[in-house]
C-alpha positions in Angstrom: -35.8 13.5 -8.8 -36.2 16.6 -6.4 -32.8 17.0 -5.1 -31.3 19.5 -1.9 -27.8 20.5 -2.6 -26.0 21.9 0.4 -23.0 24.1 -1.0 -22.3 25.6 -4.2 -20.1 23.4 -6.8 -20.4 24.3 -10.6 -19.5 20.7 -11.7 -22.4 18.9 -9.6 -24.9 21.3 -10.3 -24.4 21.2 -14.0 -24.5 17.8 -14.2 -28.1 17.7 -12.1 -29.7 20.1 -14.1 -28.6 18.8 -17.4 -29.9 15.5 -16.3 -33.3 16.5 -15.6 -33.0 16.8 -11.6 -35.0 19.7 -9.8 -32.5 21.5 -7.6 -33.2 23.3 -4.5 -29.8 24.6 -3.6 -28.5 26.0 -0.5 -25.2 27.8 0.2 -23.8 30.2 2.8 -22.7 33.7 3.0 -19.1 32.8 2.8 -19.6 31.0 -0.4 -21.7 34.0 -1.6 -18.8 36.4 -1.2 -16.0 34.1 -2.0 -16.9 31.7 -4.6 -17.7 32.5 -8.3 -21.4 32.0 -8.3 -22.8 31.8 -11.7 -26.2 33.7 -12.2 -27.1 31.7 -15.2 -26.5 28.6 -13.3 -28.5 30.0 -10.4 -31.5 30.7 -12.9 -31.7 27.0 -13.7 -32.2 25.9 -10.2 -35.9 25.6 -9.1 -35.1 27.9 -5.7 -32.0 28.7 -3.7 -31.4 29.9 -0.6 -28.4 31.8 1.1 -27.4 31.1 5.0 -25.7 32.3 7.7 -23.9 29.2 8.4 -24.5 25.6 8.0 -23.7 25.0 11.5 -26.6 27.3 12.8 -29.4 24.2 14.0 -32.0 27.4 14.4 -31.5 28.3 10.8 -31.5 24.7 9.4 -34.8 23.9 11.4 -36.4 27.2 9.6 -34.9 25.9 6.1 -36.6 22.7 6.5 -40.1 24.5 7.7 -39.8 26.7 4.3 -39.0 23.8 2.1 -41.9 21.8 3.1 -44.2 24.6 2.8 -43.3 24.8 -0.8 -45.1 21.4 -1.2 -42.0 20.1 -3.1 -41.1 16.3 -1.6 -37.4 16.2 -1.5 -36.2 12.9 -2.6 -32.5 13.0 -1.9 -30.1 15.3 0.3 -26.6 15.9 -1.1 -23.7 17.2 0.9 -20.7 18.8 -1.2 -18.6 19.6 1.5 -17.2 18.5 4.7 -18.7 21.5 6.7 -22.0 20.6 5.5 -22.6 17.2 6.7 -24.0 17.8 9.9 -26.7 20.2 8.5 -27.4 18.0 5.5 -28.1 14.8 7.8 -30.4 17.4 10.2 -32.3 18.4 7.2 -32.8 15.3 5.7 -34.2 14.2 9.1 -36.7 16.8 8.9 -37.5 16.3 5.7 -38.6 12.6 6.5 -35.5 10.9 4.6 -33.3 8.1 5.9 -30.3 9.0 4.7 -27.8 11.1 5.4 -28.7 9.9 8.8 -27.5 12.1 11.7 -25.7 9.4 13.3 -23.7 9.0 10.3 -22.9 12.5 9.8 -20.9 12.5 13.3 -19.2 9.6 12.1 -18.1 10.9 9.2 -17.2 14.4 10.6 -15.9 13.8 14.3 -12.9 11.9 13.9 -13.0 10.4 17.5 -16.1 8.8 16.7 -14.9 7.7 13.5 -11.9 6.2 15.2 -14.0 4.8 17.8 -16.6 2.9 15.7 -13.7 1.7 13.3 -11.9 0.0 16.6 -15.2 -1.5 17.7 -15.2 -3.0 14.2 -12.1 -4.7 14.3 -10.8 -2.8 11.7 -7.1 -1.4 12.2 -6.3 2.0 12.9 -4.3 4.4 14.9 -4.7 4.7 18.6 -6.5 8.4 19.7 -6.9 10.3 22.7 -9.6 13.2 23.0 -8.5 16.4 23.6 -10.0 19.5 25.1 -9.1 23.0 25.6 -10.8 23.2 28.4 -8.8 20.7 30.3 -5.0 21.2 29.0 -3.3 19.2 32.0 -5.6 16.2 31.9 -5.4 16.3 28.1 -1.5 16.2 27.9 -1.4 13.9 30.8 -3.8 11.4 28.9 -1.4 11.7 26.0 1.8 10.8 27.9 0.3 7.7 29.5 -1.9 6.1 26.7 0.2 7.1 23.4 3.6 8.9 24.4 5.1 11.3 21.9 5.4 12.1 19.0 1.6 12.7 18.1 -0.6 13.7 15.4 -2.8 16.4 16.6 -6.2 17.6 14.6 -9.2 19.1 15.1 -12.0 16.8 15.9 -14.3 18.0 13.2 -11.4 19.5 11.0 -11.0 19.3 7.0 -8.1 17.0 5.7 -4.6 18.2 6.8 -5.8 21.8 7.7 -4.5 22.9 11.2 -2.9 19.5 11.6 0.7 18.6 12.6 3.1 16.8 14.5 3.8 17.5 18.2 6.8 16.2 19.7 6.1 16.8 23.5 4.1 17.6 26.3 5.1 21.4 26.5 4.5 22.0 22.8 1.0 20.3 23.2 -0.1 22.6 26.2 0.8 25.5 24.1 -0.9 24.4 21.2 -4.2 23.6 23.4 -3.9 26.7 25.1 -3.8 28.8 21.5 -6.7 26.9 20.6 -8.6 27.8 23.7 -8.6 31.3 23.4 -12.1 31.1 22.5 -14.6 31.1 25.3 -16.3 27.8 24.2 -14.1 24.9 24.5 -12.6 23.2 21.6 -12.2 19.5 20.6 -9.3 17.9 19.2 -7.7 14.4 19.0 -4.0 13.3 19.3 -3.2 10.0 17.5 -0.2 7.8 17.0 1.6 8.7 13.7 0.8 5.9 11.0 4.1 5.2 8.8 4.2 4.0 5.4 2.8 4.7 1.8 -0.5 6.5 1.7 -3.5 5.8 -0.5 -6.7 7.1 -1.2 -9.7 5.3 -2.5 -12.8 7.2 -4.2 -15.7 5.6 -4.9 -19.6 5.9 -5.9 -22.0 3.4 -4.3 -25.5 2.6 -4.8 -27.5 0.0 -3.0 -24.2 -1.1 -1.3 -22.5 -1.8 -4.8 -19.4 0.0 -6.0 -20.5 2.1 -9.4 -17.0 3.3 -9.6 -14.0 2.7 -7.7 -10.1 4.1 -8.0 -7.1 3.3 -5.7 -4.5 6.1 -5.7 -1.1 6.6 -4.3 -0.3 9.8 -2.6 3.0 11.0 -4.1 4.0 11.6 -0.3 1.8 10.9 2.5 -0.1 14.4 3.6 1.5 14.7 6.6 4.8 15.3 5.2 4.0 17.7 2.6 6.1 20.5 3.7 4.8 22.9 1.2 1.6 22.9 -0.9 3.3 22.8 -4.4 5.7 20.2 -3.9 5.2 16.4 -3.9 1.6 17.4 -3.4 -0.7 14.9 -5.5 -1.5 11.6 -6.2 -1.5 8.5 -9.1 -4.7 6.8 -10.1 -3.6 3.2 -10.1 -4.4 0.8 -12.9 -6.8 -1.9 -11.8 -5.3 -4.2 -14.3 -1.6 -3.5 -13.1 -2.8 -3.7 -9.6 -5.3 -6.6 -9.2 -4.1 -7.8 -5.4 -4.2 -4.4 -3.9 -7.6 -3.6 -5.6 -9.0 -6.9 -4.1 -7.4 -6.2 -0.8 -8.9 -2.7 -0.7 -12.3 -3.9 -1.8 -12.5 -6.4 0.8 -11.6 -4.0 3.9 -14.2 -1.4 2.2 -16.5 -3.9 2.2 -16.0 -4.0 6.1 -15.9 -0.2 6.6 -19.1 0.5 4.7 -20.9 -2.5 7.1 -19.1 -0.6 10.3 -20.3 3.3 9.1 -23.8 2.2 7.2 -22.5 3.3 3.4 -24.7 2.3 0.8 -25.8 5.4 -1.6 -22.7 7.8 -1.2 -19.5 9.1 -2.8 -16.5 8.3 -0.6 -12.9 9.3 -0.2 -11.2 7.0 2.0 -7.7 7.3 3.3 -5.4 4.0 4.0 -1.8 3.4 5.0 0.2 0.3 4.2 2.3 -0.3 7.3 5.8 -2.0 7.5 3.5 -4.9 8.9 2.0 -5.4 5.5 -1.7 -4.4 6.3 -3.7 -1.7 5.3 -4.6 0.7 8.3 -7.6 2.8 8.3 -7.1 6.4 8.4 -10.2 8.5 7.9 -13.4 8.4 5.4 -15.7 11.0 4.4 -18.9 10.7 2.5 -18.1 13.7 0.0 -15.9 14.0 -3.2 -12.0 14.6 -2.5 -10.5 17.8 -2.8 -7.6 18.8 -4.9 -7.9 17.5 -8.7 -9.0 14.0 -7.4 -12.4 14.4 -9.2 -10.9 15.6 -12.2 -8.3 12.8 -12.4 -10.9 10.7 -13.5 -11.7 12.6 -16.4 -9.4 10.9 -18.7 -11.2 7.6 -17.9 -14.5 8.9 -19.1 -15.5 11.6 -16.9 -14.9 13.8 -13.9 -16.0 11.7 -10.6 -18.8 14.3 -9.7 -20.4 13.6 -12.9 -20.1 9.9 -12.7 -21.6 10.1 -9.3 -24.7 12.1 -10.3 -24.8 9.7 -13.5 -25.3 6.9 -10.7 -27.7 9.0 -8.9 -29.9 9.6 -11.7 -29.5 6.1 -13.1 -29.8 4.1 -9.8 -30.4 0.3 -10.2 -29.0 -0.1 -13.3 -25.5 -1.8 -14.3 -22.3 -0.3 -12.9 -20.7 2.6 -14.7 -18.1 1.6 -17.3 -14.5 3.5 -17.2 -12.8 4.0 -20.9 -9.2 3.3 -21.7 -7.3 6.4 -20.5 -4.5 7.9 -23.1 -1.8 6.6 -20.5 -2.0 3.7 -18.3 -1.1 5.9 -15.1 -3.0 9.3 -14.6 -3.2 11.5 -11.5 -2.7 15.1 -10.5 -0.3 17.6 -8.6 -0.8 20.8 -7.4 1.6 23.7 -7.9 1.4 26.7 -5.6 3.7 29.2 -4.3 6.1 28.6 -1.3 5.1 31.8 0.6 2.1 33.7 1.5 0.6 36.6 -0.1 -1.1 38.0 -2.9 -0.3 36.0 -6.2 0.6 38.4 -8.7 1.6 35.9 -11.7 1.2 32.4 -11.9 2.1 29.7 -14.9 0.0 30.9 -17.9 -1.7 28.2 -20.2 0.5 28.7 -23.0 3.5 28.1 -20.6 1.4 24.7 -19.2 0.7 23.5 -22.9 4.7 23.0 -23.3 4.2 19.9 -21.4 1.9 17.4 -23.8 1.1 14.9 -21.0 -0.9 17.5 -19.2 -4.3 16.4 -19.7 -6.2 18.9 -17.6 -5.8 22.3 -16.0 -7.8 23.7 -13.1 -7.1 26.8 -11.8 -8.4 27.1 -8.0 -6.5 30.0 -6.7 -5.0 32.2 -9.5 -4.0 35.9 -10.2 -4.9 38.4 -7.3 -5.9 36.0 -4.9 -4.4 36.1 -1.5 -3.0 33.4 0.5 -2.4 33.4 4.2 -1.5 30.5 6.0 0.4 27.8 3.8 -1.0 24.2 4.4 -1.1 21.2 1.9 -4.6 22.1 0.9 -3.7 25.3 -0.4 -5.0 24.4 -4.0 -3.8 26.9 -6.6 -2.7 25.6 -9.9 -3.9 21.7 -10.3 -2.7 19.6 -13.3 -3.9 16.5 -14.4 -1.1 14.6 -15.8 -0.2 11.0 -17.5 2.2 8.4 -17.8 3.4 5.1 -18.8 4.6 4.0 -15.5 4.6 5.4 -11.7 7.8 6.2 -11.9 7.7 8.1 -15.2 4.7 10.0 -13.5 6.9 11.1 -10.6 9.4 12.3 -13.0 7.3 14.3 -14.7 5.5 15.9 -11.6 9.2 16.8 -10.8 9.8 18.3 -14.2 6.3 20.2 -13.8 7.5 21.7 -10.6 11.3 22.6 -11.4 9.8 24.5 -14.7 6.7 26.1 -13.4 7.0 27.1 -9.7 9.7 29.7 -10.3 7.0 31.4 -12.5 5.2 32.3 -9.7 5.3 36.2 -8.5 4.0 37.2 -5.0 2.9 40.4 -3.4 3.0 41.4 0.3 -0.1 40.8 2.2 -3.2 39.2 1.4 
């Protein structure tokens, strides 16, 4: 199978190559400068291209022509990040592939289009208003008339909870839009009514419309309520055998979501809320693997979710993948991170982490020497996969790790 991969990700690339895929890899200048690009892994791919930006359509068009000129027939295009969704679909179209489709990439990236499609399909979701920095007064007025305050404001095509926050009133919203509009090009955002209740995420691998893998997880705290990236920042993968009713409800809703967004052969990350009315409300969905240590939290069940995804891709058409019994009924992950910006001078060592035998995996995303500017819930630093015998015990162990390990961080000034 000839696979075109948009974005650097070691785990996905290793699995594709180990399973015999021929890989054409594309990543951008930022990744080249900021990711630990492994030259030995690069040497294993058939060809690779470093581009200026995944947002440059002229560059994508030229790249598609270049790939066609090699005589290689690409069988599948994979986008490994939020920011390569548009370009992956554009490349697929130019290479003669039906998926990922351009329309679907817009539905997956632009949260306004996503909410509109969900509402038109009868899927319960928050009401929203489109905002433009080129029309501050009109945007504020529409929020006042259609939603009222407070509202949650986020970039129309943003990533996770980055640059997302609650806005309490008209003056605050106007000031936010003016700050965002300092660039000459109009910026688009959306305001939506806050959704209360427990927040869940659902991570699944789909082939020919059937779930090869599907896991439902509950966030320790709704993402919008995470005040610092190193506390209450994680989720618990709920066991199907103990949450049969929840899984059945989620799977029925996911079928409707898949039909609305033409999801058939994808890896998906879906976010839902259980509101006071008892119903599950749609929040967002992405056709990419999740951030944090969500992929790694499937490790105790057999393999990292990215590896399970590649296994499904390379063995499409066979029986659904089987998960193994984990060492604990409840597994999940937490993020430990400094509570202040600056440069990490010290973080918890492997030996200090090993003092807690229920820690099943350690992922270091930002470690010593890394500079942290703006703090937000997606500042991933020390990610720990942990196990527990109950959801209550999981939360207790998460709190224990925070209390013991967070004070070990030392920060220096600046980035």
